[in-house]
Residue frames relative to the residue before (quaternion, step in Angstrom):
aa qw qx qy qz dx dy dz
M 1.0000 0.0000 0.0000 0.0000 0.00 0.00 0.00
K 0.4623 -0.6953 0.4707 0.2851 3.60 -0.82 0.97
T 0.6442 -0.5638 0.3567 0.3740 3.54 -1.14 0.70
S 0.6423 0.5435 -0.3417 0.4187 3.61 0.88 -0.86
M 0.6718 0.4753 -0.2956 0.4852 3.57 0.97 -0.85
M 0.6379 0.5244 -0.3280 0.4589 3.60 0.97 -0.84
I 0.6485 0.5142 -0.3263 0.4567 3.59 0.93 -0.84
R 0.6389 0.5166 -0.3411 0.4568 3.62 0.96 -0.79
I 0.6521 0.5018 -0.3190 0.4703 3.59 0.96 -0.81
L 0.6656 0.5036 -0.3063 0.4578 3.55 0.93 -0.93
L 0.6093 0.5495 -0.3610 0.4432 3.61 1.06 -0.67
I 0.6212 0.5224 -0.3450 0.4714 3.59 1.03 -0.74
L 0.6888 0.4640 -0.2783 0.4826 3.56 0.90 -0.94
L 0.6584 0.5183 -0.3174 0.4440 3.58 0.97 -0.82
G 0.4948 0.6379 -0.4343 0.3996 3.57 1.22 -0.27
A 0.7531 0.3198 -0.1985 0.5396 3.55 1.21 -0.46
L 0.6777 0.5496 -0.2688 0.4079 3.56 1.26 -0.06
L 0.7149 0.5747 -0.2934 0.2691 3.53 0.74 -1.09
S 0.5444 0.5125 -0.5369 0.3909 3.48 -0.42 1.38
A 0.6641 -0.4896 0.3473 0.4458 3.61 -1.12 0.20
H 0.7741 0.0886 -0.0595 0.6240 3.58 1.12 -0.68
A 0.1378 0.8844 -0.4296 0.1196 3.50 0.73 1.15
A 0.6814 -0.4643 0.3864 0.4133 3.47 -1.41 -0.07
L 0.2486 -0.7485 0.5916 0.1672 3.56 -1.00 0.77
A 0.4736 -0.6963 0.4628 0.2769 3.56 -1.00 0.81
Y 0.4568 0.6272 -0.4776 0.4121 3.52 0.73 1.18
E 0.6523 -0.4990 0.3849 0.4212 3.54 -1.24 0.39
S 0.5337 -0.6561 0.4265 0.3205 3.55 -1.02 0.81
K 0.7777 -0.0261 -0.0765 0.6234 3.58 1.22 -0.18
P 0.6133 -0.5615 0.3842 0.4012 3.62 -1.08 0.55
K 0.4998 -0.6486 0.4769 0.3196 3.57 -1.05 0.76
A 0.2993 -0.7819 0.5264 0.1482 3.58 -0.75 1.08
S 0.5066 -0.5987 0.5182 0.3412 3.52 -1.24 0.49
D 0.6876 -0.4608 0.3365 0.4489 3.61 -1.25 0.24
D 0.6592 0.5115 -0.3079 0.4571 3.56 0.99 -0.86
E 0.6581 0.4989 -0.3070 0.4729 3.58 0.98 -0.85
A 0.6453 0.5336 -0.3258 0.4391 3.56 0.98 -0.88
A 0.6334 0.5498 -0.3377 0.4272 3.59 1.03 -0.74
H 0.7498 0.3526 -0.1961 0.5245 3.57 1.18 -0.56
S 0.5100 0.6522 -0.4200 0.3717 3.59 1.26 0.18
P 0.5077 -0.6250 0.4838 0.3429 3.61 -1.07 0.63
T 0.5238 -0.6563 0.4466 0.3091 3.57 -1.14 0.61
R 0.7171 0.3960 -0.2484 0.5170 3.60 1.18 -0.43
Q 0.4548 -0.6696 0.5193 0.2739 3.53 -1.18 0.65
Y 0.7768 0.2749 -0.1263 0.5523 3.58 1.13 -0.63
T 0.3100 -0.7029 0.5972 0.2305 3.56 -1.14 0.64
F 0.6910 0.3392 -0.2342 0.5938 3.56 1.26 -0.44
A 0.2855 0.7872 -0.4682 0.2821 3.56 0.04 1.30
W 0.5789 -0.5101 0.4784 0.4193 3.53 -1.35 -0.40
Q 0.1342 -0.8835 0.4424 0.0754 3.53 0.44 1.26
F 0.6820 0.4761 -0.3076 0.4622 3.63 1.17 -0.27
I 0.5927 0.5203 -0.3734 0.4884 3.57 1.28 0.24
D 0.5929 -0.6061 0.3953 0.3534 3.56 -0.95 0.91
D 0.5975 -0.6082 0.3946 0.3427 3.57 -0.99 0.90
G 0.6700 0.5360 -0.3116 0.4083 3.55 0.83 -0.97
E 0.6624 0.5143 -0.3098 0.4481 3.59 1.00 -0.78
M 0.7629 0.3332 -0.1792 0.5243 3.59 1.14 -0.57
A 0.2626 0.7632 -0.5445 0.2282 3.59 1.13 0.54
P 0.5100 -0.6735 0.4290 0.3196 3.62 -0.77 0.96
R 0.2767 -0.7139 0.6162 0.1849 3.54 -1.13 0.74
G 0.2805 0.7561 -0.5617 0.1848 3.58 -1.25 0.25
G 0.7984 -0.2636 0.2053 0.5010 3.55 -1.25 -0.45
T 0.2896 -0.7939 0.5191 0.1280 3.57 -1.11 0.71
S 0.6261 0.5247 -0.3600 0.4506 3.61 1.15 -0.27
K 0.4440 -0.7084 0.5001 0.2258 3.55 -1.27 0.44
G 0.1807 -0.8001 0.5651 0.0881 3.56 -0.90 0.94
E 0.6186 -0.5353 0.4200 0.3930 3.54 -1.28 0.36
Q 0.4416 -0.6918 0.5059 0.2655 3.56 -1.07 0.74
P 0.2545 -0.7889 0.5366 0.1581 3.63 -0.58 1.07
K 0.4717 -0.6199 0.5406 0.3179 3.54 -1.33 0.34
L 0.2946 -0.7902 0.5193 0.1384 3.56 -0.76 1.08
L 0.4989 -0.6056 0.5305 0.3208 3.54 -1.23 0.59
T 0.1684 -0.8216 0.5396 0.0740 3.61 -0.81 0.93
E 0.6884 0.4172 -0.2751 0.5257 3.60 1.27 -0.25
P 0.6355 -0.5248 0.3763 0.4233 3.63 -1.10 0.47
S 0.4556 -0.7085 0.4774 0.2501 3.55 -0.92 0.97
E 0.6395 -0.5092 0.4085 0.4060 3.55 -1.31 0.27
E 0.6152 0.5462 -0.3419 0.4542 3.58 1.10 -0.69
W 0.6350 0.5205 -0.3152 0.4760 3.57 1.05 -0.77
K 0.6558 0.5076 -0.3099 0.4650 3.58 0.94 -0.91
A 0.6441 0.5196 -0.3234 0.4589 3.60 0.99 -0.81
L 0.6409 0.5292 -0.3155 0.4579 3.57 1.07 -0.73
Q 0.7033 0.4864 -0.2576 0.4499 3.60 1.10 -0.71
Q 0.4414 0.7192 -0.4587 0.2785 3.60 1.19 -0.21
P 0.4401 -0.7003 0.4907 0.2741 3.61 -0.94 0.82
G 0.7827 0.3997 -0.2562 0.4024 3.53 -1.31 0.35
L 0.4635 0.6803 -0.4588 0.3344 3.61 1.19 0.14
S 0.4898 -0.6056 0.5227 0.3465 3.57 -1.17 0.51
S 0.6459 -0.5095 0.3864 0.4171 3.59 -1.21 0.38
F 0.6432 0.5330 -0.3159 0.4499 3.57 0.96 -0.88
E 0.6929 0.4679 -0.2895 0.4659 3.59 0.83 -0.93
R 0.6391 0.5069 -0.3441 0.4650 3.61 1.01 -0.69
D 0.5993 0.5449 -0.3524 0.4688 3.59 1.08 -0.70
R 0.6641 0.5158 -0.3050 0.4472 3.55 0.86 -0.99
R 0.6750 0.4942 -0.3034 0.4562 3.58 0.89 -0.87
A 0.6089 0.5365 -0.3545 0.4644 3.58 1.09 -0.61
I 0.6600 0.4948 -0.3078 0.4742 3.59 0.94 -0.87
L 0.6943 0.4727 -0.2794 0.4652 3.59 0.86 -0.94
A 0.5764 0.5887 -0.3748 0.4251 3.60 1.19 -0.44
M 0.6010 0.5581 -0.3685 0.4376 3.62 1.22 -0.22
A 0.5656 0.5751 -0.3989 0.4362 3.61 1.23 -0.17
G 0.5158 0.6480 -0.4681 0.3082 3.56 -1.20 0.54
D 0.6296 -0.5334 0.4300 0.3664 3.54 -1.41 -0.21
Y 0.0047 0.8470 -0.5258 0.0782 3.57 -0.70 1.09
R 0.2786 -0.5910 0.7027 0.2816 3.39 -1.58 0.14
A 0.1209 -0.8055 0.5791 0.0336 3.57 -0.55 1.16
S 0.0466 -0.7992 0.5992 0.0022 3.58 -0.74 1.05
F 0.2018 -0.8008 0.5626 0.0372 3.54 -1.05 0.92
D 0.0280 0.7941 -0.6035 0.0664 3.56 -0.76 1.11
F 0.0695 0.7778 -0.6215 0.0627 3.57 -0.88 1.00
I 0.0432 0.7905 -0.6094 0.0440 3.56 -0.97 0.87
E 0.3986 -0.6855 0.5593 0.2417 3.56 -1.01 0.89
V 0.1782 -0.8424 0.5064 0.0474 3.57 -0.62 1.14
A 0.7963 0.0509 -0.0253 0.6022 3.62 1.20 -0.36
N 0.0890 -0.7692 0.6248 0.1004 3.56 -1.18 0.54
F 0.3079 -0.8075 0.4971 0.0772 3.53 -1.08 0.87
T 0.6606 0.4961 -0.3202 0.4637 3.60 1.22 0.26
G 0.7766 -0.2221 0.1295 0.5752 3.58 1.20 0.45
A 0.6420 -0.5386 0.3972 0.3741 3.53 -1.32 -0.22
Q 0.2066 0.8057 -0.5336 0.1529 3.57 0.99 0.76
Q 0.6411 -0.5260 0.4009 0.3893 3.53 -1.31 0.43
P 0.4165 -0.6854 0.5243 0.2863 3.65 -0.85 0.84
T 0.5233 -0.6219 0.4723 0.3411 3.55 -1.19 0.50
R 0.6149 -0.5568 0.4057 0.3837 3.57 -1.20 0.51
P 0.4987 -0.6365 0.4845 0.3337 3.61 -1.02 0.69
Y 0.3566 -0.7357 0.5501 0.1699 3.52 -1.31 0.40
Q 0.0696 0.7846 -0.6132 0.0593 3.58 -0.96 0.91
S 0.2225 0.7545 -0.6044 0.1260 3.55 -1.09 0.73
W 0.0836 -0.8006 0.5910 0.0523 3.59 -1.25 0.20
G 0.0679 0.7927 -0.6052 0.0271 3.54 -1.31 0.22
T 0.5059 -0.6234 0.4926 0.3358 3.59 -1.29 0.12
E 0.0009 0.8176 -0.5649 0.1117 3.53 -0.75 1.15
K 0.1761 -0.7610 0.6144 0.1112 3.54 -1.10 0.76
V 0.2161 -0.7578 0.6054 0.1121 3.56 -1.01 0.91
Y 0.1827 -0.8067 0.5607 0.0389 3.55 -0.60 1.26
V 0.3398 -0.6716 0.6112 0.2447 3.55 -1.21 0.60
L 0.1798 -0.8083 0.5546 0.0817 3.59 -0.29 1.25
V 0.7955 0.0575 0.0202 0.6029 3.55 1.01 -0.88
D 0.0835 0.7484 -0.6574 0.0275 3.55 -1.10 0.79
E 0.0546 0.8160 -0.5650 0.1091 3.52 -0.17 1.38
G 0.6735 -0.4762 0.2938 0.4830 3.56 1.15 0.56
E 0.8290 0.1072 -0.0227 0.5484 3.56 0.30 -1.26
R 0.7338 0.2759 -0.2146 0.5825 3.59 1.28 0.17
I 0.0082 0.7877 -0.6124 0.0664 3.54 -0.74 1.14
V 0.1244 -0.7890 0.6002 0.0410 3.58 -0.86 1.01
L 0.0959 -0.7934 0.6011 0.0059 3.56 -0.73 1.15
Q 0.1179 -0.7993 0.5884 0.0323 3.57 -0.76 1.07
H 0.2510 -0.7613 0.5844 0.1264 3.58 -0.81 1.07
V 0.0030 -0.7871 0.6160 -0.0303 3.58 -0.92 0.95
L 0.2999 -0.7470 0.5706 0.1626 3.57 -0.86 1.01
V 0.0249 -0.7462 0.6649 0.0224 3.54 -1.06 0.82
M 0.0155 -0.8604 0.5032 -0.0795 3.52 -0.13 1.36
R 0.0757 -0.7430 0.6626 0.0576 3.52 -1.20 0.72
I 0.2511 -0.7882 0.5529 0.1000 3.53 -0.88 1.01
V 0.2644 -0.7464 0.5926 0.1479 3.57 -0.90 0.98
K 0.2916 -0.7713 0.5450 0.1519 3.57 -0.63 1.15
D 0.7084 -0.4723 0.3165 0.4182 3.57 -1.29 0.28
D 0.6991 0.4601 -0.2838 0.4680 3.59 1.08 -0.62
G 0.6156 -0.5830 0.3298 0.4152 3.58 1.32 0.15
S 0.5452 0.6057 -0.4134 0.4061 3.58 1.20 -0.22
V 0.3213 -0.7512 0.5551 0.1562 3.53 -1.22 0.60
I 0.1129 -0.7717 0.6219 0.0711 3.57 -0.97 0.88
G 0.5434 0.5758 -0.4660 0.3950 3.55 -1.13 0.68
P 0.5304 0.0513 -0.7716 -0.3474 1.50 -2.43 -0.52
F 0.2662 -0.7092 0.6296 0.1725 3.52 -1.34 0.56
V 0.1838 -0.8030 0.5634 0.0624 3.54 -0.65 1.15
T 0.0459 0.7949 -0.6023 0.0581 3.59 -0.83 0.99
K 0.4049 -0.6866 0.5530 0.2426 3.53 -0.80 1.02
H 0.1687 -0.8003 0.5720 0.0622 3.58 -0.77 1.06
W 0.7926 -0.3192 0.2060 0.4770 3.61 -1.14 -0.48
R 0.2713 -0.7481 0.5901 0.1360 3.53 -1.35 0.37
Q 0.0962 -0.7827 0.6117 0.0638 3.56 -1.11 0.70
D 0.1697 -0.7678 0.6147 0.0622 3.55 -0.89 1.07
W 0.1374 -0.7804 0.6073 0.0570 3.58 -0.90 0.97
I 0.0257 -0.8093 0.5841 -0.0562 3.59 -0.70 1.14
Y 0.3397 -0.7629 0.5216 0.1751 3.55 -0.73 1.12
E 0.8468 -0.0299 -0.0432 0.5293 3.55 -1.01 1.00
P 0.0268 0.8714 -0.4888 0.0316 3.58 0.77 1.08
T 0.4010 -0.6915 0.5448 0.2532 3.54 -1.13 0.66
H 0.7996 0.1636 -0.0692 0.5736 3.60 1.18 -0.57
N 0.1425 -0.7671 0.6208 0.0761 3.54 -1.28 0.45
L 0.4322 -0.6886 0.5262 0.2493 3.56 -1.22 0.56
L 0.0386 -0.7965 0.6033 -0.0068 3.59 -0.80 1.05
Y 0.2872 -0.7290 0.5983 0.1674 3.55 -1.00 0.92
R 0.2330 -0.7984 0.5465 0.0980 3.58 -0.89 0.99
G 0.5483 -0.5674 0.4194 0.4489 3.57 1.26 -0.24
M 0.8142 0.2704 -0.1996 0.4733 3.54 -1.36 0.29
Q 0.6387 -0.5854 0.2975 0.4012 3.58 1.08 0.89
R 0.5436 0.5747 -0.4341 0.4311 3.59 1.06 0.77
W 0.0632 -0.7779 0.6251 0.0102 3.56 -1.04 0.95
D 0.1767 -0.7747 0.6005 0.0896 3.58 -1.07 0.81
W 0.2830 -0.7137 0.6188 0.1663 3.55 -1.15 0.77
V 0.0198 -0.8662 0.4949 -0.0657 3.56 -0.04 1.36
S 0.5440 -0.6187 0.4674 0.3206 3.55 -1.19 0.63
V 0.2954 -0.7201 0.5998 0.1853 3.56 -1.09 0.79
P 0.4609 -0.6844 0.4782 0.3008 3.65 -0.68 0.99
E 0.6112 -0.6086 0.3636 0.3519 3.55 -1.00 0.86
D 0.6860 0.4900 -0.3045 0.4434 3.61 0.94 -0.78
Q 0.6712 0.4594 -0.3014 0.4976 3.61 1.28 -0.11
R 0.5800 0.5983 -0.3713 0.4097 3.61 1.26 0.15
R 0.6278 0.6229 -0.3514 0.3071 3.54 0.86 -1.04
G 0.8552 0.0841 -0.1007 0.5014 3.55 -0.73 1.12
R 0.6281 0.5574 -0.3249 0.4349 3.59 1.28 -0.01
W 0.2760 -0.7299 0.6043 0.1609 3.51 -1.35 0.40
A 0.3007 -0.6878 0.6250 0.2142 3.53 -1.16 0.70
Q 0.1120 -0.7169 0.6797 0.1071 3.52 -1.15 0.74
I 0.0345 -0.7962 0.6037 -0.0222 3.57 -0.56 1.19
V 0.1946 -0.8174 0.5408 0.0399 3.52 -0.65 1.24
Y 0.1327 -0.7874 0.6012 0.0306 3.53 -1.01 0.96
Q 0.5435 -0.6375 0.4498 0.3096 3.52 -1.19 0.64
V 0.7636 -0.4176 0.2366 0.4319 3.57 -1.31 0.17
D 0.7224 0.3940 -0.2309 0.5192 3.59 1.17 -0.56
D 0.5471 -0.6420 0.3568 0.4016 3.59 1.33 0.30
S 0.4019 0.6500 -0.5195 0.3822 3.59 1.18 0.46
P 0.6190 -0.6030 0.3484 0.3632 3.62 -1.09 0.61
R 0.1547 -0.7756 0.6025 0.1075 3.53 -1.28 0.47
Y 0.7273 -0.3559 0.2539 0.5290 3.65 0.45 -1.15
G 0.1553 -0.7864 0.5887 0.1046 3.56 -1.29 0.23
G 0.0327 -0.7835 0.6200 0.0243 3.55 -1.27 0.41
V 0.2183 -0.7609 0.5999 0.1161 3.57 -1.21 0.56
A 0.2300 0.7612 -0.5759 0.1899 3.58 -0.79 1.00
Q 0.5021 -0.6390 0.4994 0.3001 3.54 -1.36 0.18
W 0.4289 -0.6403 0.5629 0.2986 3.55 -1.13 0.64
H 0.1489 -0.7663 0.6197 0.0811 3.57 -1.11 0.75
H 0.0847 -0.7933 0.6028 -0.0084 3.54 -0.85 1.08
H 0.0533 0.7761 -0.6233 0.0789 3.55 -0.77 1.10
G 0.7925 -0.2236 0.1128 0.5561 3.56 0.10 1.28
N 0.8356 -0.1245 0.1232 0.5207 3.54 -0.57 -1.18
Y 0.6454 0.5169 -0.3046 0.4728 3.61 1.27 0.14
S 0.0546 0.7804 -0.6173 0.0837 3.57 -0.67 1.19
T 0.1293 0.8098 -0.5555 0.1377 3.57 -0.65 1.10
W 0.1334 -0.7474 0.6471 0.0702 3.55 -1.28 0.61
E 0.0105 0.8058 -0.5916 0.0227 3.58 -0.84 0.93
G 0.3118 -0.7604 0.5485 0.1539 3.54 -0.60 1.20
G 0.5637 -0.5892 0.4527 0.3608 3.54 -1.21 0.44
E 0.7096 -0.4317 0.3228 0.4537 3.52 -1.31 0.01
E 0.0418 0.8082 -0.5834 0.0685 3.56 -0.80 1.03
W 0.4603 -0.6562 0.5215 0.2926 3.55 -1.26 0.41
R 0.0481 -0.7891 0.6123 0.0077 3.55 -1.17 0.73
P 0.5164 -0.5913 0.4987 0.3675 3.59 -1.15 0.46
L 0.5931 -0.5544 0.4329 0.3919 3.57 -1.22 0.36
P 0.3631 -0.6929 0.5710 0.2489 3.61 -0.98 0.79
R 0.6951 -0.4937 0.3193 0.4136 3.55 -1.25 0.34
R 0.6077 0.5752 -0.3666 0.4068 3.59 0.99 -0.72
E 0.7078 0.4173 -0.2528 0.5109 3.59 1.27 -0.42
W 0.7246 0.4372 -0.3004 0.4400 3.62 0.66 -0.97
S 0.5865 0.5776 -0.3766 0.4249 3.60 1.19 -0.34
V 0.7861 0.2709 -0.1514 0.5345 3.60 1.21 -0.37
R 0.7585 0.3290 -0.1834 0.5318 3.63 1.23 -0.27
E 0.0663 -0.7872 0.6120 0.0360 3.56 -1.15 0.74
D 0.5824 0.6468 -0.3373 0.3587 3.58 1.29 0.01
Y 0.7724 0.1911 -0.1760 0.5796 3.62 1.22 0.19
Q 0.3864 -0.7816 0.4682 0.1439 3.55 -1.20 0.58
V 0.8145 0.1628 -0.0665 0.5529 3.62 1.12 -0.35
L 0.2949 -0.6859 0.6287 0.2177 3.52 -1.29 0.56
V 0.0891 -0.7733 0.6268 0.0345 3.57 -0.93 0.94
G 0.3754 0.7552 -0.4642 0.2707 3.57 -0.41 1.12
S 0.5787 -0.5878 0.4587 0.3306 3.52 -1.40 -0.04
N 0.2306 -0.7718 0.5910 0.0436 3.50 -1.29 0.55
R 0.0322 0.8289 -0.5534 0.0752 3.61 -0.39 1.23
H 0.1181 -0.7678 0.6276 0.0518 3.54 -1.05 0.92
S 0.0107 0.7965 -0.6034 0.0380 3.59 -0.83 1.00
I 0.3525 -0.7449 0.5348 0.1867 3.56 -0.95 0.94
T 0.1439 -0.7769 0.6094 0.0665 3.58 -1.00 0.89
P 0.6874 -0.4866 0.3167 0.4364 3.63 -1.18 0.27
T 0.8025 0.2401 -0.1210 0.5327 3.61 1.06 -0.67
G 0.8202 0.0140 -0.0302 0.5711 3.60 1.11 0.55
W 0.3911 -0.6846 0.5333 0.3065 3.54 -0.95 -0.93
V 0.2581 -0.7523 0.5849 0.1592 3.55 -1.28 0.36
H 0.1897 -0.7580 0.6190 0.0798 3.52 -1.19 0.74
E 0.0681 -0.8175 0.5716 -0.0166 3.56 -0.52 1.24
Q 0.0602 -0.7836 0.6179 0.0244 3.53 -1.16 0.73
Q 0.0583 -0.7250 0.6820 0.0770 3.52 -1.30 0.59
N 0.0024 0.8498 -0.5194 0.0897 3.56 -0.30 1.29
N 0.2442 -0.7032 0.6439 0.1768 3.52 -1.17 0.72
K 0.3224 -0.7215 0.5833 0.1879 3.56 -1.09 0.81
V 0.0372 -0.8615 0.4985 -0.0896 3.54 -0.26 1.36
A 0.2984 -0.7383 0.5840 0.1574 3.57 -1.04 0.93
L 0.2355 -0.7935 0.5542 0.0883 3.57 -0.98 0.92
A 0.3718 -0.6821 0.5803 0.2444 3.51 -1.35 0.43
G 0.7661 -0.1330 0.1190 0.6175 3.57 1.23 -0.53
P 0.7362 -0.3845 0.2781 0.4826 3.60 -1.24 -0.01
G 0.8491 0.1001 -0.1084 0.5072 3.56 -0.73 1.11
Q 0.6810 0.4831 -0.2742 0.4772 3.60 1.26 0.00
L 0.3375 -0.7258 0.5645 0.2016 3.55 -0.79 1.05
R 0.5737 -0.5664 0.4631 0.3683 3.56 -1.18 0.54
G 0.5681 -0.6564 0.3805 0.3189 3.57 -0.92 0.87
Q 0.7861 0.2384 -0.1137 0.5588 3.57 0.95 -0.85
N 0.8662 -0.0519 0.0192 0.4967 3.57 -0.95 0.98
P 0.0881 0.8486 -0.5186 0.0555 3.63 0.68 1.00
V 0.7255 0.3982 -0.2393 0.5078 3.62 1.06 -0.68
L 0.2363 -0.8150 0.5178 0.1086 3.55 -0.49 1.19
A 0.8002 -0.1387 0.1683 0.5587 3.59 0.80 -0.99
R 0.2926 -0.7101 0.6010 0.2211 3.54 -1.37 0.11
E 0.1120 -0.7775 0.6156 0.0631 3.53 -1.11 0.79
F 0.2606 -0.7052 0.6300 0.1946 3.53 -1.30 0.46
G 0.0871 -0.7851 0.6114 0.0474 3.54 -1.08 0.76
Y 0.0179 -0.7894 0.6133 -0.0209 3.55 -1.03 0.83
N 0.0103 -0.8144 0.5774 -0.0575 3.57 -0.42 1.27
R 0.1692 -0.8028 0.5686 0.0601 3.57 -0.72 1.12
Y 0.1241 -0.7493 0.6463 0.0741 3.55 -1.04 0.87
E 0.0397 -0.8171 0.5728 -0.0517 3.56 -0.28 1.36
R 0.4481 -0.7097 0.4734 0.2674 3.58 -0.72 1.08
V 0.1681 -0.7888 0.5878 0.0638 3.54 -1.01 0.92
L 0.2908 -0.7317 0.5958 0.1584 3.50 -1.34 0.52
E 0.8604 0.1998 -0.1267 0.4515 3.54 -1.28 0.52
V 0.4590 0.6129 -0.4994 0.4053 3.60 1.08 0.71
D 0.3718 -0.7509 0.5099 0.1945 3.57 -0.80 1.05
F 0.0331 -0.8095 0.5855 -0.0284 3.58 -0.39 1.28
S 0.3147 0.7890 -0.4924 0.1897 3.61 1.20 0.26
A 0.6095 0.5416 -0.3690 0.4461 3.62 1.05 -0.59
G 0.6336 0.5057 -0.3246 0.4873 3.59 1.08 -0.65
D 0.6169 0.5435 -0.3376 0.4583 3.57 1.02 -0.82
A 0.6746 0.5003 -0.2975 0.4540 3.59 0.90 -0.94
Y 0.6447 0.5165 -0.3243 0.4609 3.60 0.97 -0.81
V 0.6642 0.5082 -0.3092 0.4527 3.57 0.86 -0.93
A 0.6728 0.4960 -0.3004 0.4595 3.58 0.94 -0.86
A 0.6916 0.4994 -0.2885 0.4347 3.58 0.87 -0.95
T 0.7805 0.3495 -0.1665 0.4908 3.59 0.97 -0.84
A 0.3328 0.7977 -0.4685 0.1829 3.60 1.27 0.03
D 0.6967 0.4749 -0.2899 0.4528 3.60 0.79 -0.97
F 0.6403 0.5287 -0.3279 0.4505 3.58 0.99 -0.79
W 0.7135 0.4393 -0.2779 0.4697 3.59 0.77 -0.97
A 0.5807 0.5525 -0.3822 0.4599 3.61 1.12 -0.49
A 0.6446 0.5088 -0.3183 0.4736 3.59 1.02 -0.79
I 0.6276 0.5224 -0.3361 0.4693 3.60 1.03 -0.75
R 0.6500 0.5091 -0.3203 0.4645 3.60 0.89 -0.90
N 0.6814 0.5054 -0.2887 0.4438 3.55 0.87 -0.96
D 0.6701 0.5000 -0.3190 0.4462 3.59 0.98 -0.75
W 0.6022 0.5241 -0.3601 0.4827 3.60 1.04 -0.65
Q 0.6774 0.4873 -0.3037 0.4599 3.59 0.87 -0.92
R 0.6041 0.5565 -0.3567 0.4451 3.61 1.02 -0.76
R 0.6669 0.5060 -0.3130 0.4485 3.60 0.89 -0.87
F 0.6610 0.4836 -0.3199 0.4764 3.58 0.96 -0.79
D 0.6526 0.5161 -0.3249 0.4497 3.59 0.93 -0.82
E 0.7253 0.4448 -0.2465 0.4640 3.59 0.94 -0.85
Q 0.8030 0.3194 -0.1316 0.4856 3.57 0.92 -0.91
G 0.3642 -0.7511 0.4735 0.2811 3.58 1.15 -0.58
S 0.7928 0.0977 -0.0308 0.6009 3.57 1.27 -0.23
V 0.0503 -0.7600 0.6425 0.0843 3.56 -1.23 0.47
T 0.1053 -0.7523 0.6468 0.0681 3.54 -1.20 0.68
L 0.2501 -0.7966 0.5390 0.1113 3.54 -0.65 1.14
R 0.5479 -0.6375 0.4387 0.3176 3.56 -1.20 0.52
G 0.7901 -0.0208 0.0009 0.6126 3.56 1.29 -0.11
A 0.6354 -0.4938 0.4032 0.4358 3.55 -1.30 -0.08
P 0.5396 -0.6634 0.3976 0.3326 3.62 -0.75 0.98
D 0.7465 0.3694 -0.2302 0.5032 3.61 0.94 -0.79
K 0.6895 0.4971 -0.2971 0.4350 3.62 0.71 -1.03
D 0.7749 0.3234 -0.1636 0.5178 3.57 0.95 -0.89
R 0.4803 -0.7344 0.3835 0.2880 3.56 1.31 0.47
L 0.2412 0.7771 -0.5443 0.2040 3.60 1.02 0.69
F 0.6222 0.5862 -0.3275 0.4025 3.58 1.16 -0.61
M 0.5317 0.7027 -0.3998 0.2522 3.60 1.10 -0.62
P 0.6769 0.4704 -0.3413 0.4518 3.68 0.73 -0.81
T 0.6358 0.5279 -0.3284 0.4575 3.60 1.05 -0.74
F 0.6709 0.4891 -0.2919 0.4748 3.59 0.91 -0.93
E 0.6579 0.5157 -0.3175 0.4477 3.58 0.93 -0.87
H 0.6527 0.5079 -0.3212 0.4613 3.58 0.97 -0.83
A 0.6491 0.5097 -0.3184 0.4663 3.60 0.95 -0.84
Q 0.6590 0.5096 -0.3176 0.4529 3.59 0.98 -0.80
R 0.6257 0.5235 -0.3478 0.4621 3.60 1.03 -0.68
I 0.6257 0.5093 -0.3394 0.4835 3.59 1.05 -0.69
A 0.6628 0.5109 -0.3099 0.4512 3.60 0.89 -0.92
D 0.7069 0.4507 -0.2545 0.4820 3.59 1.08 -0.76
G 0.5015 -0.6711 0.4170 0.3525 3.59 1.27 -0.09
E 0.4712 0.6840 -0.4378 0.3441 3.60 1.25 0.23
D 0.7382 0.2485 -0.1706 0.6035 3.59 1.23 -0.46
S 0.5514 -0.6304 0.4294 0.3380 3.57 -1.03 0.73
A 0.4045 -0.7055 0.5293 0.2418 3.55 -0.97 0.85
D 0.6571 0.5270 -0.2987 0.4486 3.60 1.29 -0.23
Q 0.4100 0.7317 -0.4657 0.2820 3.60 1.25 0.13
D 0.6375 -0.5159 0.4084 0.4008 3.56 -1.37 0.10
H 0.1905 -0.8272 0.5213 0.0872 3.57 0.04 1.31
V 0.6042 0.5755 -0.3623 0.4152 3.58 1.06 -0.69
A 0.6798 0.4709 -0.2832 0.4857 3.58 0.89 -0.92
K 0.6557 0.5086 -0.3195 0.4575 3.60 0.96 -0.83
A 0.6340 0.5262 -0.3357 0.4566 3.60 0.96 -0.79
R 0.6424 0.5154 -0.3242 0.4654 3.58 0.94 -0.87
E 0.6596 0.5158 -0.3077 0.4518 3.59 0.91 -0.91
L 0.6892 0.4871 -0.2888 0.4520 3.58 0.86 -0.97
I 0.7078 0.4516 -0.2783 0.4665 3.59 0.85 -0.90
D 0.5236 0.5940 -0.4163 0.4469 3.61 1.18 -0.38
G 0.6499 0.5471 -0.3099 0.4270 3.57 1.08 -0.72
Y 0.6128 0.5450 -0.3442 0.4571 3.58 1.26 -0.28
M 0.6570 0.6139 -0.3010 0.3177 3.54 1.06 -0.83
L 0.4560 -0.6308 0.5562 0.2913 3.52 -1.21 0.67
Q 0.2882 -0.7698 0.5489 0.1520 3.55 -0.76 1.07
E 0.4470 -0.6934 0.4943 0.2739 3.58 -0.81 0.99
C-alpha cells in the first residue's frame, strides 16, 4: 500500500487515537450474542450518574469493531519473576517496569465524577479498547524506555477483516534517581527541571511522551512492593488535554492529576484522577472558578495470546534509527534550553503529520533507511517550535 493511502487510513484511525492515553478505533465493548445480551447489565458503569437517563450518558468512544483476542488466564512469567524472593529493591523495581512490556488488549475508561461550577450536566463517559504491544526499546539498567504500538484489525459488517494497521502510540521512559523531570506549564510549554537530591533517592521518574515523541508529562515517585502488590504513583502533575477531551471540550486547558501503575498477574492497570482546569496563561490558573470538574480514569492492559503483532515488529525495526534521532533531538533541546514552547498542540494542530509521514515512508521502503536521520529530526522538530 502506498504511503499516501496508508497515511489517509491512519488519519481516520488516529481520529480516535491521538493522545498519550487515547481512544482506540475499536468498539467500546465487544458485540454480544443475543443470549449474552439478554443477560447483560443495562449500564456500562456501576459507579455512575444513576439518576440521569441511560441514553444521555451512553459511553462515547471508538465505533469500529475489532477481533476478539484470547486472554492469558495464568500468571505470566514476568509476574513470576517479579515475585521471586531475595531481590534487591532496585531489581524488583526494574522487574515491575519490565513487566509492562508485552502483548495486550488495552481498554480505556474515563468518567467525570464531580463538577465544581454548578449543577451542569456531566459529560458522557468514555470507553474504548484495542490491541497493543509494548516494546522495550532501551534497557540500560537505570533507564528503561517502553514504546507502545497499536496493531489493529477491523471487522467489517460482512465479517471480513481488514488490516493490520500499525500506529505508533505513547512512550514511557523510566529513569532511576533522576536529576531532572519534565513539567508541563500549559499553553504548549514544557520545562526540564532539576529534581532536588532528597527527592531522588530510591525513586524513579516516569516521563511520558506523545505518539510523535513530543513531550507530555513527568512524575517522580517510589515503587512500593507488598508481597503480590507492586505499584508506583506519581505526584500531582499537569498534562495537555488528550484527544478524547479536546475533541469535545473548549472550556479548559489542562488536566491536573495523579498517575498510578500497578502490576497484576496477567497484565497491569493504569489509574488516573484528574481535575479539569482552566488557565489564564502558562503556569497560571484562571482567577475565577479555575477547576471545572474531576474525572476518574481506569485503563487495563490484559495480556493476550495468539495475536499477530509481526506488522508492529516490522515497523519498529524499520523505523528504529529515525525515531531514535527524534527522541535524541527533543532531549537535546531540553538539555540546551531547559524549556520548549510549541506553536500548537502536536495532535490537535496536526504538528505530528510530517513526522508520521516520514516514518511511514521509511517503513514502506519509499525513503532510504540510511539517510541522515539527525538532520531530518532537527528539521522536523523545528517545525513544532513557536517562533519568537
